[in-house]
Each structure stands twice: as structure tokens, then as C-alpha cells.
N, C-alpha and C positions, 0 to 999 in steps of 0.2 A: 042206249041213248048216247053213251060216250063214243061208240063207234060212228054214230051218225054225225057227230060234230068233229070227228077225227082227233079226239083228245085222249083216247084210251092209253096211248103210249105215255103221254105226259103224266096222266093219273097214276099209272103203274110205276113210273120213275119216282114220283113224289112218295108213293107208298113204300118203295124200296128204301129211300133215304130215311123215312120216318121209322122203318123197321130195323135199321142197322143194328141198334143195341140188342134187340131181341134175337136177331139171327146170329150175330157174331159174338155176343156176350158182353158183359159189363166191362171186363178188363180191356178188351180191344176198343170198345166204345169210349172209354175214359181217355184213351190215348189217341183218339181220332180228333183232330183239330178242325178239319173241314172235309166235307163230302159233297160231291155234285156229279151230275151226269151230263155229258156232252157228246153228241153223235154216237149214242149207244155205248159209250165208254164210261165206266165208273171211275172217277178220280177220288182217291182217298189220301188225305194229308195226315200223316202220323207224327206224333211228337217223340217217338221212340225208334231209334235206328235198329236195335236188335229185333224189335217187333216187326218193323218194315221188312227186314231181311227174312224173317221167319214166314211172314205172310207172302212174300214174293215167291217163295218156293211152293206155296199152296194156292196159287191163283186159280187153278182149275177147280180145286175143291170149293173155293169161295163162289165161283160161278155156278157150280152144281147146287150148293146150299141155297143160293138166291133163286135159282130156277125152280127148285123143289118147293121153296116157300111160296112162290107165286104161281106155280103150275105151268110156267112157261118162261123161256129166257127173256129177261128184260134188258140186259146189257150183254155185249159180246166180248168185252175185255175189261180187266181190272188194272188200273194204273196206280201204283203206290208211290206217293211223294213224301 
């Protein structure tokens, strides 16, 4: 039904945002101040510069974790701010 209304991607994006804590863990979720998706890019605002640096080196791992969680790639890129 979601495919027939062309809202499947938006539904998956919303689920991804709501699942951020479960996928990434409580420590990262607590330091996430804002998260949104635009043009298949995941924007994550973090309150910790050291954590941002650490995650910046693990962007591919984040994409793999998210794709594994949802059975398909939802976003193509992770941008940490």
C-alpha cells in the first residue's frame, strides 16, 4: 500500500530516525541533538566534538548498520554536524 502512494521512502526515513537510539546505542543517542534526512542524506547534529570525530571515521559502518537494520539502504550518506 505504501508503494502505491509513493510514500514508502518517507515511511522508511521516519522509521530510521525513530530507531536511531536502538541502532546506535544510548551513549550516541544522548549526544545527538538533531537528526533529519534530506535528499537521501542523514544529517546528525552532535553535542560532542570527540564523538563527532570518532563517528566521522565510521560513516561506512553506520551506513551498513542502518541498511542491515532495515534490510535495504535508506540513506546514501551520513553528514555529521
